[in-house]
C-alpha positions, -999 to 999 in steps of 0.1 A, spaced: 0 0 0 28 24 10 48 16 -21 18 21 -44 0 52 -29 26 71 -8 56 80 -30 79 104 -11 53 108 17 79 106 45 109 129 49 132 101 63 132 63 64 156 48 89 168 12 85 188 -3 114 212 -32 109 209 -26 71 234 -55 64 205 -79 75 183 -64 48 207 -73 19 191 -107 12 163 -116 -13 138 -116 15 105 -98 25 125 -76 49 150 -68 22 123 -59 -3 106 -37 23 138 -16 24 133 -10 -14 97 1 -6 108 25 22 133 40 -2 105 48 -26 82 64 0 108 85 17 128 115 4 159 104 23 171 70 35 194 65 65 209 30 67 227 21 99 251 -8 105 283 -17 123 292 -42 97 286 -29 61 306 -57 43 312 -93 51 343 -93 30 329 -96 -6 321 -67 -30 287 -81 -39 275 -78 -3 265 -42 -12 247 -50 -45 212 -56 -33 214 -27 -8 227 -2 -34 199 -13 -58 172 -8 -32 183 26 -19 193 40 -53 181 19 -82 182 46 -108 220 51 -102 226 14 -106 206 12 -138 225 42 -152 257 23 -145 244 -5 -166 235 -30 -139 203 -51 -139 185 -65 -108 192 -102 -103 220 -127 -106 233 -116 -139 238 -80 -127 253 -92 -94 278 -114 -113 288 -84 -135 292 -62 -103 314 -89 -88 336 -90 -119 339 -52 -119 345 -46 -82 353 -79 -65 379 -107 -68 371 -137 -90 391 -169 -91 389 -190 -123 401 -226 -120 406 -247 -152 409 -284 -149 420 -303 -180 410 -340 -181 427 -362 -207 401 -383 -225 408 -421 -227 387 -423 -259 408 -437 -288 384 -421 -313 390 -386 -299 421 -365 -292 402 -338 -274 409 -330 -238 379 -321 -216 383 -288 -198 362 -279 -167 361 -242 -157 350 -232 -122 345 -196 -113 342 -186 -77 343 -153 -57 371 -146 -32 373 -121 -4 382 -87 -17 368 -54 -30 382 -28 -54 390 7 -41 368 18 -70 338 5 -51 345 29 -23 352 58 -46 321 52 -68 294 42 -43 304 47 -7 325 79 -5 295 103 -12 269 82 7 286 69 38 298 83 71 320 59 90 319 66 128 334 42 153 333 41 190 368 54 193 356 86 174 328 94 199 342 83 232 376 91 247 369 71 279 367 37 264 391 10 278 416 -9 257 403 -35 232 426 -64 222 422 -94 199 444 -125 198 444 -157 179 453 -188 199 466 -218 179 464 -252 196 482 -283 184 463 -315 179 477 -343 202 475 -381 207 444 -400 198 426 -369 185 454 -361 161 455 -396 147 416 -398 144 414 -364 127 442 -372 102 425 -405 94 392 -388 88 409 -362 66 425 -389 46 392 -408 41 374 -377 30 402 -366 7 401 -400 -10 363 -398 -15 366 -362 -28 391 -374 -55 368 -403 -64 336 -381 -66 351 -348 -78 327 -319 -78 301 -337 -57 284 -311 -36 272 -335 -9 307 -346 -3 320 -310 -1 294 -299 24 297 -330 46 335 -326 45 334 -290 56 310 -297 85 327 -329 97 363 -315 97 352 -283 115 331 -300 143 351 -333 148 380 -318 168 354 -302 192 330 -331 193 351 -362 185 322 -387 190 287 -394 178 292 -383 142 283 -417 129 289 -429 94 291 -399 69 271 -404 38 270 -386 4 246 -389 -25 252 -394 -62 230 -397 -93 228 -432 -109 220 -429 -146 210 -465 -148 183 -463 -121 178 -425 -127 177 -420 -89 200 -406 -63 219 -432 -42 238 -429 -9 274 -439 -5 298 -439 24 322 -409 26 340 -418 59 335 -434 93 349 -411 120 363 -428 151 344 -423 184 368 -410 211 364 -408 248 337 -381 255 346 -377 292 381 -365 283 390 -328 278 410 -323 246 438 -298 239 417 -268 227 391 -273 255 419 -274 281 433 -242 266 399 -225 268 394 -237 304 429 -224 314 421 -191 299 387 -189 317 404 -198 350 431 -171 344 403 -145 336 382 -155 366 413 -152 389 414 -115 378 377 -111 386 367 -110 349 336 -130 337 338 -147 303 314 -150 273 322 -181 252 309 -186 217 304 -218 198 284 -224 166 275 -261 168 245 -262 191 220 -288 177 229 -323 166 265 -320 178 260 -298 208 294 -283 216 279 -257 239 265 -285 262 299 -303 261 317 -271 272 292 -265 300 298 -300 313 336 -297 312 335 -262 329 312 -275 357 336 -304 362 363 -278 369 340 -261 395 333 -231 372 297 -218 372 286 -219 336 253 -215 318 241 -220 282 219 -194 265 196 -212 240 177 -200 210 145 -210 228 149 -178 250 130 -151 230 151 -122 217 133 -96 239 139 -118 271 177 -124 266 187 -93 285 166 -103 315 180 -139 312 216 -125 316 205 -104 346 189 -134 362 221 -155 356 243 -128 371 221 -127 402 227 -164 405 265 -159 405 272 -172 370 309 -168 358 307 -180 322 279 -179 296 281 -201 265 260 -195 234 259 -192 196 273 -157 186 241 -150 166 220 -150 198 237 -119 211 246 -104 177 225 -73 180 209 -52 208 228 -66 238 255 -49 259 275 -75 278 294 -51 300 298 -76 328 318 -100 305 350 -82 294 366 -115 282 351 -129 250 364 -163 238 355 -178 204 357 -216 207 343 -216 172 336 -187 148 314 -199 119 317 -182 85 295 -151 89 317 -120 93 287 -99 102 279 -122 132 316 -124 142 322 -86 142 289 -79 160 294 -106 187 331 -97 193 321 -61 202 293 -70 227 315 -60 257 333 -31 242 305 -5 245 301 29 260 299 23 298 326 -4 298 352 2 326 375 -28 321 399 -36 292 382 -60 267 401 -91 255 388 -112 226 405 -145 218 399 -169 189 408 -205 195 416 -230 166 434 -262 161 465 -256 140 468 -274 107 430 -282 106 399 -269 88 393 -247 118 425 -228 110 415 -225 73 382 -211 84 398 -186 107 423 -175 80 394 -169 56 376 -148 83 408 -128 87 410 -120 50 373 -110 49 378 -88 79 408 -71 63 386 -62 32 357 -50 54 378 -27 75 397 -13 45 364 -2 30 357 16 64 391 33 63 408 12 89 441 -2 79 456 -25 105 471 -60 108 463 -65 145 443 -93 160 423 -116 137 430 -97 105 
């Protein structure tokens, strides 16, 4: 109704957390409608980019479609692809397969194109310089305490090292046998990320493939991860526990983040290990409604809680965790928006204590690969905001 009958009716439309309105969703489309019914649009976000140039494509189209059309872009995947080629980083991989056919001397070439973290300075000059104001907490408050980020690499040891390497070998062999199979790739990524933190209960890993004879999809075994002792604390868990004990000895409560919370519940495992050490820990679940999470934290603090464990997305926006100046990422996930928002939950106006953020990962594993990718994406995002630094995660 507003889009149809109220063009430029409002003076201003304000969209908070505008990065969450970049998807092809009803909320995202509502931003486009608001842009049509208001003379000016103010979009607010603490995390404009997630490391890729095309993060901005939908938002730019919704707030200033005429400009994008003038520049020759069209709405949809084709326009987005062209935008990525122009302002992003594209990796082209060519695989040449030698045909064993005696009747043909042609080689079969497969070309894979995928985007990589990165954005051209032209993107800033053309679309951001005249529309964005980058204001950080440091600019508006001279009383903020120090903020520090560190990456903690932990070596795999003993039975966990042997089991992880065996799982990696099995998955690699299956990948080579079923090259390009998406089900193997997604299973591989999840299994290698979660296994070091939950080295039991994964069960047999299956993939699916199309059988041209039966014209149906069939299951096949990718790997069979070994079940290790679940009562034992493994190296990274011991490192996190030691860090928590050191922080608590200094009178500093800790917020711990982990991304596996359902089938392989790493948060419940961490809670059990911490309680075994005599540390009062609690888990914030998604079942606690958004508007009640602040009250949940207050209630836990009254009960004398020392450590809260949860998925970073649950506290991504709207919560100030001033009582938890130590933030520990047991796992990060792949969303830079979520990571940046969650890592700043304690470093807010009103914080009196220095804030320490630590990212834990097993060296030489998929977890380290994930963390390195997040660092590259963060470097790109911060460069677009005029911050050039190589400290902490980036």
